C-alpha positions in Angstrom: -19.0 -5.2 -1.2 -19.1 -7.7 1.7 -17.5 -8.7 5.0 -15.3 -11.7 4.7 -14.2 -13.9 7.6 -10.5 -14.8 7.8 -10.9 -16.6 11.1 -10.2 -14.1 13.9 -11.2 -11.1 11.9 -13.7 -10.0 9.3 -12.4 -7.9 6.4 -14.4 -5.4 4.4 -13.9 -6.5 0.8 -14.9 -5.1 -2.7 -14.9 -6.9 -6.1 -15.1 -5.0 -9.4 -15.0 -6.1 -13.0 -14.2 -9.5 -14.6 -11.1 -11.3 -15.7 -7.8 -12.3 -14.0 -7.7 -11.4 -10.3 -5.9 -8.2 -9.4 -5.5 -7.4 -5.8 -4.9 -3.7 -4.8 -3.3 -3.6 -1.4 -3.3 -0.2 0.5 -0.4 1.2 2.6 -0.2 2.4 6.1 -3.8 3.8 6.1 -5.0 0.3 5.1 -8.3 1.4 3.5 -9.8 0.3 0.2 -10.8 3.9 -0.5 -7.2 4.7 -1.2 -7.6 2.9 -4.6 -11.0 4.4 -5.6 -9.4 6.4 -8.4 -7.9 3.2 -9.9 -10.8 0.8 -9.6 -13.0 1.7 -12.5 -10.1 2.0 -14.9 -8.5 -1.3 -13.9 -11.8 -3.2 -13.7 -12.0 -2.8 -17.5 -9.1 -5.3 -17.6 -9.2 -7.4 -14.5 -11.4 -8.6 -11.6 -10.2 -6.1 -9.0 -10.3 -6.9 -5.3 -9.6 -4.4 -2.6 -10.1 -4.5 1.2 -9.8 -2.7 4.5 -7.0 -4.2 6.5 -7.7 -5.8 9.9 -8.6 -3.2 12.5 -9.0 -0.4 9.8 -12.0 1.2 8.3 -15.0 -1.1 8.0 -13.1 -4.3 9.0 -13.4 -5.7 12.5 -11.0 -4.6 15.2 -9.7 -8.1 16.1 -6.3 -8.8 17.6 -3.7 -6.3 16.6 -1.0 -7.3 14.1 2.3 -5.5 14.1 4.4 -6.8 11.2 4.2 -7.2 7.4 4.4 -11.0 7.7 1.2 -11.1 9.8 -0.5 -8.6 7.4 0.5 -10.9 4.5 -1.1 -13.8 6.3 -4.3 -11.8 6.5 -4.3 -11.3 2.8 -3.6 -15.0 2.1 -6.5 -16.0 4.3 -8.7 -13.5 2.4 -7.6 -15.0 -0.9 -8.5 -18.4 0.4 -11.9 -17.2 1.6 -12.5 -15.7 -1.9 -11.3 -18.8 -3.7 -8.4 -17.0 -5.3 -5.6 -19.4 -5.9 -3.2 -16.9 -7.4 -3.5 -13.2 -8.4 -1.7 -10.2 -9.7 -0.8 -8.1 -6.6 -0.3 -4.3 -6.7 0.8 -3.1 -3.3 1.4 0.5 -2.4 3.9 1.4 0.3 3.2 -1.0 3.2 1.0 -2.9 0.7 4.2 -3.5 -1.3 5.8 -4.9 1.9 2.8 -7.3 2.1 3.2 -8.2 -1.5 6.9 -8.9 -1.0 6.2 -11.2 1.9 3.7 -13.3 -0.2 6.0 -13.4 -3.2 8.9 -14.7 -1.1 7.1 -17.1 1.1 4.2 -18.2 -1.1 5.4 -17.8 -4.7 2.6 -20.0 -6.1 0.0 -17.3 -5.0 1.5 -14.5 -7.1 1.0 -14.2 -10.8 2.8 -10.9 -11.0 3.8 -8.3 -8.5 3.8 -4.5 -8.7 5.5 -2.5 -5.9 4.2 1.0 -5.8 6.2 3.6 -3.7 7.5 0.7 -1.6 10.9 -0.3 -0.1 13.1 -3.4 0.5 14.3 -2.4 4.0 14.7 0.7 6.1 17.3 3.4 5.9 18.3 5.8 8.8 16.3 8.6 7.2 13.3 6.4 6.7 13.3 5.1 10.3 13.8 8.6 11.8 11.0 10.0 9.7 8.6 7.4 11.0 9.9 7.7 14.6 9.1 11.4 14.4 5.6 10.7 13.0 5.1 8.2 15.9 6.2 10.7 18.5 3.9 13.4 17.0 1.0 10.9 17.3 1.8 10.1 20.9 2.6 13.6 22.1 0.6 15.9 19.8 -2.4 13.9 18.9 -4.2 12.5 15.9 -4.8 15.8 14.1 -1.2 16.9 14.0 0.0 13.3 13.2 -2.3 13.2 10.1 -1.4 16.7 9.0 2.3 16.0 9.1 1.6 12.7 7.2 -0.3 14.6 4.5 2.5 17.1 4.1 5.0 14.3 3.7 2.9 12.2 1.3 1.5 14.8 -1.1 3.2 17.8 -2.7 1.8 21.1 -1.5 0.5 22.0 -5.0 -2.0 19.2 -4.7 -3.5 20.8 -1.6 -3.4 24.6 -2.1 -6.5 25.1 -4.3 -8.9 23.3 -2.0 -7.3 23.7 1.4 -9.6 25.5 3.9 -8.0 24.7 7.2 -6.8 21.6 9.0 -10.1 20.6 10.5 -11.9 20.6 7.2 -9.0 18.9 5.3 -8.7 16.1 7.9 -12.3 15.6 8.9 -12.9 12.4 7.0 -9.5 10.8 7.9 -9.9 11.6 11.6 -13.4 10.1 11.6 -11.8 6.9 10.2 -8.8 6.8 12.6 -8.3 3.2 13.8 -7.1 4.1 17.3 -3.8 4.6 18.9 -2.9 0.9 19.6 -3.6 -0.1 16.0 -1.9 2.8 14.4 1.3 2.3 16.6 1.3 -1.4 15.6 1.0 -0.4 11.9 3.9 2.1 12.3 5.9 -0.7 13.8 5.2 -2.9 10.8 6.5 -0.1 8.5 9.7 0.5 10.5 10.6 -3.2 10.9 10.0 -4.5 7.3 13.2 -5.6 5.8 13.5 -8.3 3.1 16.7 -7.2 1.5 18.2 -10.6 2.2 15.4 -12.6 0.4 14.3 -10.5 -2.5 16.5 -12.5 -4.9 14.0 -15.3 -4.2 11.1 -13.6 -6.0 10.3 -15.4 -9.2 7.1 -13.6 -10.1 7.3 -11.0 -12.9 7.8 -7.8 -11.0 7.2 -4.1 -11.7 8.2 -1.1 -9.6 6.5 2.3 -9.9 7.3 5.5 -7.9 7.3 9.2 -8.1 10.5 11.2 -8.4 9.4 13.7 -5.7 8.3 11.0 -3.1 9.6 12.2 0.3 8.6 9.1 2.3 10.0 6.4 0.0 12.4 8.4 -2.2 13.6 7.1 -5.6 16.7 5.4 -4.2 14.4 2.9 -2.4 12.7 2.0 -5.7 16.1 1.7 -7.3 17.2 -0.7 -4.6 14.1 -2.9 -5.1 14.9 -3.0 -8.9 18.5 -4.0 -8.1 17.5 -6.8 -5.7 14.7 -8.4 -7.7 15.9 -10.2 -10.8 14.4 -8.9 -14.0 12.3 -6.2 -12.3 11.0 -3.4 -14.5 11.1 0.1 -13.0 8.8 3.1 -14.1 9.3 6.5 -12.5 6.7 9.2 -12.5 7.9 12.8 -12.6 5.7 14.1 -9.8 2.9 13.3 -7.5 4.7 12.4 -4.3 4.1 9.3 -2.2 0.3 9.5 -2.8 0.8 9.6 -6.6 -2.1 7.1 -7.1 -4.4 9.9 -5.7 -2.6 13.1 -6.7 -1.9 12.3 -10.4 -4.3 9.4 -10.8 -4.8 9.5 -14.5 -1.1 9.5 -15.3 -0.5 6.8 -12.6 -3.3 4.6 -13.9 -1.9 4.8 -17.4 1.6 3.9 -16.2 0.4 1.2 -13.9 -1.5 -0.6 -16.6 1.4 -0.3 -18.9 3.6 -1.8 -16.3 1.2 -4.7 -15.7 1.0 -5.5 -19.4 4.8 -5.3 -19.8 5.7 -7.7 -17.0 3.0 -10.1 -18.0 3.9 -10.5 -21.7 
């Protein structure tokens, strides 16, 4: 666990295990903690790197970035700083957008690519969903924004047994909120990512994994990725929602490792 300089920012970074490099790239929240139910399992097979994105969590605030290309450049600089020439990249949601950018523009840096609950480009429903979330953040505040995000990202059955009110449920996430300017910039990165016209250029072995009940990036978005990326392998999980790496972690881990091994044969 260390702080790594990428020039204009310092990124909190963790390394676990030994073997070929596997980068776990978080989504909109941008925090390494998103992957903590995957790390021990995957570190038995790879050297796993995860990080807090610029301006998020334990990383330095630094100048705000507002698009997936800039986020991809941050990850490339981190790879350079960690002497990682190429790696397997698993990107969840916005992390998948980052992985797509690197695979298209820097194919030599990607040994294989897994897109988890990600998308090729926006649909009207996708854009309106995130516009509503943005408006809730601006007009109703952080707590309501995070609560709506949780309800969209995780099936209700994952919350009911432990839910003891909004304040308790969101306490840790609110404590780690990056601030309005950074969150709005990250929402802009989500709504503007569109690589439909270039995904045919991806040459890295590619896998796609998603949950059937994902409300934020529904199955049709994973289907589109599989159609646009030549030779991509698609695995669909029956349930778990957008946060399936957290809500059904054991099943997700099994399927993710299976996917990595399949596309890297």
